[in-house]
C-alpha positions as CSV (number, residue, x, y, z in Angstrom):
1,M,9.5,-4.4,4.0
2,A,7.1,-7.7,5.1
3,K,5.2,-5.4,8.1
4,L,5.3,-2.2,5.8
5,A,3.7,-4.1,2.7
6,K,1.4,-5.3,5.5
7,N,0.5,-2.0,6.6
8,V,0.0,-0.6,3.0
9,I,-2.5,-3.4,2.4
10,K,-4.1,-3.1,5.4
11,Q,-4.4,1.2,4.5
12,L,-5.4,0.0,1.1
13,G,-8.5,-1.5,2.8
14,Y,-7.9,-5.2,1.9
15,D,-7.6,-8.1,3.8
16,K,-5.0,-10.6,3.7
17,N,-7.5,-13.5,4.2
18,K,-9.8,-13.0,1.7
19,T,-8.7,-14.5,-1.8
20,L,-10.9,-13.2,-4.4
21,E,-9.4,-9.3,-2.4
22,L,-6.0,-10.7,-3.0
23,L,-6.9,-11.2,-6.6
24,E,-8.0,-7.7,-6.4
25,L,-5.3,-6.3,-4.8
26,S,-2.6,-7.6,-7.2
27,D,-4.3,-5.7,-10.0
28,E,-4.2,-2.1,-7.8
29,F,-0.2,-3.6,-6.9
30,K,0.1,-3.5,-10.7
31,N,-1.9,-0.1,-11.5
32,I,0.1,1.4,-8.4
33,S,3.2,0.1,-10.3
34,N,2.6,1.3,-13.5
35,Y,1.1,5.0,-13.1
36,G,1.6,5.9,-9.4
37,I,-0.2,6.1,-5.7
38,N,-1.6,9.7,-6.5
39,G,-4.1,8.6,-9.1
40,G,-6.7,8.1,-5.9
41,Y,-6.1,4.6,-3.9
42,G,-8.0,4.5,-1.0
43,G,-6.3,5.7,2.2
44,F,-3.6,7.1,0.5
45,I,-5.8,10.1,-0.9
46,Y,-6.5,12.9,1.8
47,Y,-3.5,14.6,3.8
48,S,-5.4,13.3,7.1
49,D,-5.1,9.6,5.8
50,T,-1.5,9.8,5.0
51,A,-0.1,11.6,7.8
52,K,-1.2,9.3,9.9
53,F,0.0,6.6,7.9
54,F,3.7,8.2,8.1
55,D,3.4,8.9,11.8
56,D,2.2,5.2,12.0
57,N,5.2,4.0,9.8
58,K,7.4,6.4,10.2
59,D,10.6,4.1,11.0
60,L,9.8,2.0,8.7
61,I,9.3,4.1,5.7
62,L,12.6,6.0,6.9
63,E,15.1,2.7,6.9
64,L,13.5,2.2,3.1
65,L,14.2,5.7,2.7
66,N,17.9,5.3,4.0
67,N,18.4,2.1,2.0
68,Q,17.4,3.2,-1.2
69,A,19.0,6.8,-0.8
70,Q,22.5,4.6,-0.2
71,D,21.7,2.0,-3.0
72,F,20.3,4.8,-5.6
73,G,23.5,6.7,-4.4
74,Y,22.2,9.6,-2.9
75,K,24.0,11.9,-0.8
76,N,21.4,11.4,2.0
77,E,17.7,11.1,2.3
78,L,17.3,14.5,1.8
79,E,18.8,14.1,-1.4
80,M,16.7,11.8,-2.5
81,L,13.5,13.3,-1.3
82,E,14.3,16.8,-2.8
83,N,13.5,14.6,-6.4
84,F,10.3,13.2,-5.5
85,N,8.0,14.4,-7.9
86,C,5.0,15.4,-5.2
87,L,7.7,17.6,-4.3
88,K,9.2,19.4,-6.7
89,G,9.1,23.1,-5.8
90,E,8.9,22.5,-2.3
91,T,12.0,23.9,0.0
92,I,12.7,21.0,2.2
93,T,15.4,21.0,4.9
94,L,17.3,19.1,7.1
95,K,15.4,20.8,10.1
96,D,12.0,19.7,8.2
97,I,13.3,16.4,8.1
98,N,14.3,16.3,11.3
99,E,11.1,18.0,12.8
100,I,8.7,15.6,10.9
101,C,10.2,12.7,12.6
102,N,10.7,13.6,16.0
103,F,7.8,16.4,16.6
104,K,4.2,15.1,17.5
105,G,1.3,17.9,16.8
106,E,1.2,21.3,15.0
107,S,5.0,23.0,13.9
108,E,5.7,26.5,11.9
109,N,6.0,25.0,8.7
110,N,2.9,22.6,9.2
111,F,2.3,23.0,5.4
112,T,5.2,21.2,4.3
113,H,5.7,19.1,6.6
114,T,2.0,17.5,5.8
115,N,3.4,17.4,1.9
116,I,6.3,15.7,2.8
117,K,4.5,12.8,5.2
118,N,2.1,13.1,2.1
119,A,4.6,12.2,-0.4
120,L,7.1,9.5,2.3
121,S,3.5,7.4,2.4
122,W,3.1,7.4,-1.5
123,Y,6.7,6.5,-1.6
124,A,6.1,3.4,0.9
125,G,2.8,2.5,-1.0
126,E,4.5,2.9,-4.8
127,E,7.7,1.0,-3.3
128,V,4.9,-1.9,-1.5
129,A,3.3,-1.9,-5.2
130,H,6.5,-2.2,-7.0
131,N,8.1,-5.4,-5.1
132,A,4.6,-7.3,-5.1
133,N,4.2,-6.5,-8.9
134,N,7.9,-8.0,-9.0
135,I,7.3,-10.7,-7.6
136,L,3.9,-11.7,-9.3
137,E,5.1,-10.9,-12.9
138,N,8.2,-13.1,-11.8
139,K,7.8,-16.3,-14.1
140,D,9.8,-18.5,-11.7
141,I,6.9,-18.4,-8.7
142,D,6.7,-21.7,-7.1
143,K,3.8,-23.9,-8.7
144,K,3.2,-25.5,-5.5
145,Y,2.3,-21.9,-4.2
146,L,0.0,-20.7,-7.3
147,D,-1.7,-24.6,-7.0
148,S,-2.3,-23.6,-3.7
149,A,-3.5,-20.3,-4.4
150,S,-5.7,-21.8,-7.6
151,N,-7.0,-24.3,-4.6
152,K,-8.3,-22.0,-2.2
153,L,-9.7,-19.8,-5.0
154,N,-12.0,-22.7,-6.5
155,N,-13.1,-23.5,-2.8
156,Y,-14.1,-19.7,-2.2
157,I,-16.1,-20.1,-5.2
158,N,-17.5,-23.2,-4.8
159,N,-18.7,-22.3,-1.5
160,A,-19.9,-19.3,-2.5
161,I,-21.7,-21.1,-5.4
162,K,-23.5,-23.6,-3.2
163,N,-24.6,-20.9,-0.2
164,I,-26.2,-19.0,-3.1
165,K,-27.9,-22.3,-4.2
166,K,-28.5,-22.8,-0.4
167,E,-30.3,-19.0,0.2
168,N,-32.3,-19.4,-3.2
169,K,-33.4,-23.1,-2.2
170,Q,-34.5,-21.6,1.6
171,E,-36.3,-18.6,-0.1
172,N,-38.2,-20.6,-2.6
173,T,-39.1,-22.9,-0.1
174,R,-40.5,-19.9,2.1
175,N,-42.5,-18.4,-0.9
176,N,-44.2,-21.8,-1.5
177,R,-45.6,-21.7,1.7
């Protein structure tokens, strides 16, 4: 799940190394977890983006789907897929699933395949958000981790303030010449 999480974060447009973006990302994960990813989150809006995300992460997504289908007591992944709200009314067959997993390019049923890829990309994004949100809401988070994150944030803010003051001082010096 870690690699899929990294890829979802990248797809959403965040840099895992920037503290302020991580704080914003935690809010985004909370919103995705509460309201669903279909509300318009960058990287998960357009079919072209979600289809490519699926193609790039197909093995990771299908492994997650397989594990959860078993954990949730579905007969197979198809039965679980058929219960996705965004696929209600779609006629999905095992042939469709096999084709999207093994086929590159156009197919005779491209619209259905695109919808399935979109649904599976949304599913991956929501599962990552749910997991991250559960970790963030867990009251037993290691205090050292929180202290470290707090220190990094404070250092970032202090450095930003110093840079702004320095730029203002340089600008004032230029203006007074």
